C-alpha positions in Angstrom: 63.8 34.3 -20.6 61.0 33.9 -18.0 62.3 31.8 -15.2 58.8 31.2 -13.8 57.5 29.2 -16.8 58.6 25.8 -15.4 56.9 26.6 -12.1 53.7 27.7 -13.9 53.8 24.5 -16.0 54.2 22.4 -12.9 51.3 24.2 -11.3 49.1 23.5 -14.3 50.0 19.8 -14.1 49.2 19.6 -10.4 46.0 21.5 -10.8 44.9 19.2 -13.7 45.7 16.1 -11.6 43.6 17.5 -8.7 40.7 18.1 -11.1 40.8 14.6 -12.4 41.0 13.2 -8.8 38.0 15.3 -7.8 36.0 14.2 -10.9 36.9 10.5 -10.2 35.8 11.0 -6.6 32.4 12.4 -7.7 31.9 9.5 -10.0 32.7 6.9 -7.3 30.6 8.8 -4.7 27.5 10.1 -6.5 25.4 12.8 -4.9 23.0 11.4 -2.2 19.4 10.9 -3.2 16.2 10.5 -1.3 15.1 6.9 -1.1 11.4 6.1 -0.8 11.1 2.6 0.7 8.6 0.2 -1.0 7.8 -3.5 -1.2 6.1 -5.5 -3.9 3.2 -7.7 -3.0 2.9 -10.4 -5.6 0.6 -13.1 -4.2 -2.2 -14.7 -6.1 -6.0 -14.4 -5.6 -6.3 -12.6 -2.2 -4.8 -9.5 -0.7 -4.1 -10.6 2.8 -1.9 -8.0 4.4 -3.5 -6.8 7.6 -2.2 -4.0 9.8 -1.3 -6.4 12.6 0.4 -9.0 10.4 4.1 -9.8 10.6 4.5 -8.4 7.1 3.0 -5.0 8.1 5.2 -4.8 11.2 8.3 -5.5 9.1 7.3 -2.7 6.7 6.6 -0.4 9.6 9.9 -1.1 11.2 11.8 -0.1 8.1 9.7 2.9 7.3 8.3 1.2 4.2 4.6 2.0 4.3 4.0 1.8 0.5 3.4 -1.1 -1.9 3.5 -2.1 -5.5 0.5 -4.4 -5.5 -0.1 -6.8 -8.4 -3.8 -6.6 -9.4 -4.0 -8.6 -12.6 -2.1 -11.2 -14.7 -3.2 -10.8 -18.4 -2.5 -13.4 -21.0 -3.7 -14.2 -24.6 -5.6 -16.9 -26.3 -7.4 -17.1 -29.7 -10.9 -17.2 -28.1 -10.7 -14.5 -25.3 -7.8 -12.5 -26.8 -6.4 -10.4 -23.9 -7.9 -11.8 -20.7 -7.1 -11.9 -16.9 -5.7 -15.3 -15.8 -5.6 -14.2 -12.2 -7.1 -11.3 -10.2 -5.9 -10.2 -6.7 -9.0 -9.5 -4.6 -9.3 -7.7 -1.3 -9.2 -9.8 1.8 -12.4 -9.0 3.6 -13.1 -9.1 7.3 -12.0 -6.6 9.9 -11.4 -3.7 7.6 -13.8 -1.8 5.4 -11.2 -1.1 2.8 -8.5 -3.7 2.7 -6.6 -1.7 0.1 -6.2 1.3 2.3 -5.7 -0.2 5.7 -5.8 1.9 8.9 -5.2 1.0 12.5 -7.9 3.3 13.7 -5.9 6.5 13.6 -3.1 6.4 11.1 -3.1 5.2 7.6 -1.0 2.0 7.5 -0.4 1.8 3.8 0.4 5.4 2.6 0.7 4.6 -1.1 -0.5 1.7 -3.3 0.7 1.4 -6.9 -1.4 -1.2 -8.7 0.7 -3.4 -11.0 -0.6 -5.1 -14.1 1.4 -8.0 -15.5 0.9 -8.6 -19.3 2.6 -11.3 -21.2 4.7 -10.6 -24.2 2.5 -13.0 -26.1 -0.4 -10.6 -25.6 1.4 -7.8 -27.2 2.5 -9.9 -30.1 -1.2 -10.7 -30.9 -3.0 -7.5 -29.9 -4.4 -5.3 -32.6 -4.6 -1.6 -32.7 -8.3 -1.7 -32.5 -8.1 -3.5 -29.1 -5.7 -1.0 -27.4 -8.2 1.4 -26.0 -10.6 -1.4 -24.9 -7.9 -3.2 -23.0 -6.8 0.1 -21.2 -10.4 0.7 -20.1 -10.8 -2.9 -18.8 -7.7 -2.5 -16.8 -8.8 0.7 -15.2 -12.1 -0.8 -14.2 -10.3 -3.6 -12.3 -8.2 -0.9 -10.5 -11.1 1.0 -9.1 -10.9 -1.0 -5.9 -7.8 1.1 -4.8 -7.0 4.8 -4.7 -3.8 5.4 -6.6 -1.8 8.2 -8.3 0.4 5.8 -10.3 -0.2 2.6 -12.2 2.5 0.3 -13.3 2.6 -2.1 -16.3 4.9 -5.1 -16.2 5.7 -6.7 -19.5 8.9 -8.3 -20.9 8.5 -6.7 -24.3 10.8 -7.5 -27.2 11.9 -5.9 -30.4 9.0 -7.6 -32.2 6.4 -6.5 -29.7 7.7 -3.0 -28.8 5.6 -1.0 -31.4 2.3 -2.5 -30.2 3.4 -2.4 -26.5 4.4 1.3 -26.8 1.1 2.1 -28.5 -0.7 0.3 -25.7 1.2 2.4 -23.1 0.1 5.6 -24.9 -3.5 4.4 -24.8 -3.1 3.6 -21.1 -1.5 7.0 -20.4 -4.4 8.8 -22.1 -7.0 6.7 -20.2 -5.3 7.5 -16.8 -6.2 11.2 -17.3 -3.3 12.8 -15.5 -2.2 9.9 -13.2 1.3 8.7 -13.6 2.2 5.6 -15.6 5.3 3.5 -15.0 6.7 0.4 -16.7 9.2 -2.2 -15.6 12.5 -2.4 -17.4 14.6 -5.5 -17.6 18.4 -5.4 -17.6 18.5 -6.4 -21.2 16.1 -3.6 -22.1 18.2 -1.2 -20.1 21.4 -2.0 -21.9 20.1 -2.6 -25.4 17.6 0.4 -25.5 18.6 1.1 -29.1 17.0 -2.2 -30.1 14.1 -2.5 -27.6 13.3 1.2 -27.3 12.4 3.3 -24.3 8.8 3.0 -23.1 6.7 6.2 -23.4 5.9 6.4 -19.7 6.6 8.8 -16.8 9.2 6.6 -15.3 10.6 3.1 -15.4 11.2 0.4 -12.7 14.6 -1.3 -13.3 14.4 -4.9 -12.3 17.9 -5.8 -11.1 17.3 -9.6 -11.1 16.5 -12.6 -13.4 19.9 -12.2 -15.1 20.4 -15.7 -16.4 18.3 -18.2 -18.3 16.1 -20.1 -15.8 15.3 -22.8 -18.3 18.9 -23.8 -18.6 19.5 -27.0 -16.5 23.1 -25.9 -15.9 22.3 -22.4 -14.6 23.4 -22.1 -11.0 21.2 -19.2 -10.0 19.1 -17.3 -12.6 17.8 -14.8 -10.1 21.0 -12.8 -9.4 24.6 -13.1 -10.4 26.7 -10.0 -9.8 29.2 -10.6 -12.6 26.4 -11.2 -15.1 24.4 -8.2 -13.9 27.4 -5.9 -14.2 27.6 -6.7 -18.0 24.3 -4.9 -18.4 25.1 -1.9 -16.3 28.8 -1.0 -16.3 29.7 1.7 -18.8 26.1 2.1 -19.9 24.8 5.7 -20.2 22.0 6.8 -17.8 18.5 5.9 -18.9 16.6 8.7 -20.6 13.6 8.5 -18.3 13.6 8.5 -14.5 14.2 5.1 -13.0 13.1 3.5 -9.8 14.7 0.3 -8.6 13.4 -3.2 -7.9 15.7 -5.5 -6.0 15.5 -9.3 -5.4 14.4 -10.7 -2.1 12.8 -14.0 -3.2 13.3 -17.6 -4.0 11.6 -20.2 -6.3 11.7 -23.8 -7.3 12.6 -24.7 -10.8 11.4 -28.2 -11.9 13.2 -30.1 -14.7 11.9 -33.2 -16.4 14.5 -35.3 -18.2 16.9 -32.3 -17.7 14.5 -30.1 -19.6 12.7 -27.1 -18.1 9.2 -28.2 -16.9 7.8 -25.4 -14.7 8.4 -23.1 -11.9 6.8 -23.1 -8.5 6.7 -21.1 -5.3 5.8 -22.1 -1.7 7.1 -25.6 -2.3 10.0 -25.6 0.3 7.8 -26.7 3.3 6.9 -30.0 1.7 10.4 -30.9 0.5 11.0 -32.3 4.0 8.6 -35.2 3.2 11.1 -37.9 2.6 8.4 -40.2 1.3 7.9 -38.0 -1.8 11.3 -36.2 -2.1 14.9 -37.2 -2.0 17.5 -34.6 -1.2 20.6 -34.7 -3.4 23.6 -32.6 -4.1 22.6 -31.3 -7.5 20.3 -29.8 -8.5 18.6 -30.2 -5.1 15.7 -32.7 -4.8 14.4 -35.7 -6.7 10.7 -36.6 -6.9 10.2 -40.1 -5.6 6.4 -40.6 -6.2 3.9 -39.3 -8.7 1.6 -36.7 -7.1 -0.1 -33.4 -7.5 1.0 -30.3 -5.7 -0.9 -27.0 -6.1 -2.4 -28.1 -9.4 1.0 -29.2 -10.7 1.7 -32.8 -11.6 5.1 -34.0 -10.3 6.4 -37.2 -11.8 8.9 -39.7 -10.5 12.4 -38.6 -11.6 11.6 -34.9 -11.8 14.4 -32.7 -10.4 13.8 -29.7 -8.3 16.3 -26.9 -7.9 15.7 -24.2 -5.3 17.1 -20.8 -6.4 17.3 -18.1 -3.7 19.0 -14.8 -3.0 21.4 -14.6 -0.1 21.7 -11.6 2.2 25.0 -10.7 0.6 23.5 -10.9 -2.9 20.7 -8.6 -2.0 23.3 -5.9 -0.8 25.5 -6.5 -3.9 22.4 -6.0 -6.2 21.6 -2.7 -4.4 25.2 -1.4 -4.7 25.2 -2.3 -8.4 21.9 -0.6 -9.0 23.1 2.6 -7.5 24.9 3.3 -10.8 21.6 3.4 -12.6 19.9 6.0 -10.4 19.3 9.1 -12.5 17.2 11.5 -10.3 17.4 13.0 -6.8 14.5 10.8 -5.5 14.1 7.1 -6.1 11.5 4.5 -5.1 13.4 1.4 -4.0 11.2 -1.7 -3.8 12.1 -5.2 -2.5 10.4 -8.1 -4.4 8.6 -9.2 -2.4 7.1 -8.8 1.1 5.8 -12.3 1.8 9.2 -13.8 0.8 11.0 -11.3 3.1 8.8 -12.5 6.0 8.8 -16.2 5.2 12.5 -16.4 4.5 13.2 -14.3 7.6 15.5 -11.8 5.9 17.4 -10.0 8.7 16.5 -6.4 9.5 20.2 -5.4 9.1 20.1 -6.7 5.5 17.0 -4.8 4.6 18.5 -1.6 6.1 21.8 -2.2 4.2 19.9 -2.7 0.9 17.9 0.5 1.2 20.9 2.5 2.5 23.1 1.4 -0.4 20.8 3.4 -2.8 21.1 6.7 -0.9 
């Protein structure tokens, strides 16, 4: 009889427990990654960021000298088919090239990724014969900026995925060696077996817009940690490289007769006008007089709910998104720079958000 067997058995148990503990620690503390700091710029009509603007100084302070810049919004109608409903143009004046600003010596914006927003409606109506033409039209609009990557933003569905993926292939071919990326919603991230994985070089996971904004009873559709976790926890890593987009914005949701009417931005400054708005506990404000604001008709009785992301919510979103990182280098972009400046997001919050992805 070997009297050392019990000791050997005990050693094996202890060694196994140690291995499990180490494995758990690795899972809870993933290997550090390189974080490239970006912002989105998502304003309409005119590119206004100058090197001496507050927005630029905030970017410079946090080492984020790169932008995802929306160039086009593309929608569909029976007459024009796929057509641009808005185009972001360069803000002219002091600089020869507003897309690649310099302060005389150093390049202010190191990298610009043009972003094209395309409605799902467009993909549902597009035909195969129109794919290459649309890709070429988009590239012509992007000639105003030097870039090595182009991003397509589309909330595609199961019904539109075949046409959308075919379009992405046409776009990739037309780019002739440049990188192509595509945004990925949380729903598309979790249910990839239904929505598919876009045929691009990498995706941009949008860790926001987690609840139905059209639901009158939704408290905050932008970010809810418990709801977002349902799309991420226990889900396998995405099969293509993912960058991360995090919320740093607010908007106003307008309801008419408790039904969704529209969404607006930049409305908060006028809500102090007590002749036109009445502040109430829920959902926020009541329209007191009929009037137009930014081409939107507001009627007496319309209700306005302001949805925003708190500093804690921004950090929570970043920590949750860390589970989705699947490469040793990740672009982390806050959406978006004007909102960060106007809402005076603290510097320590921005640092905490970026550092949470490391």
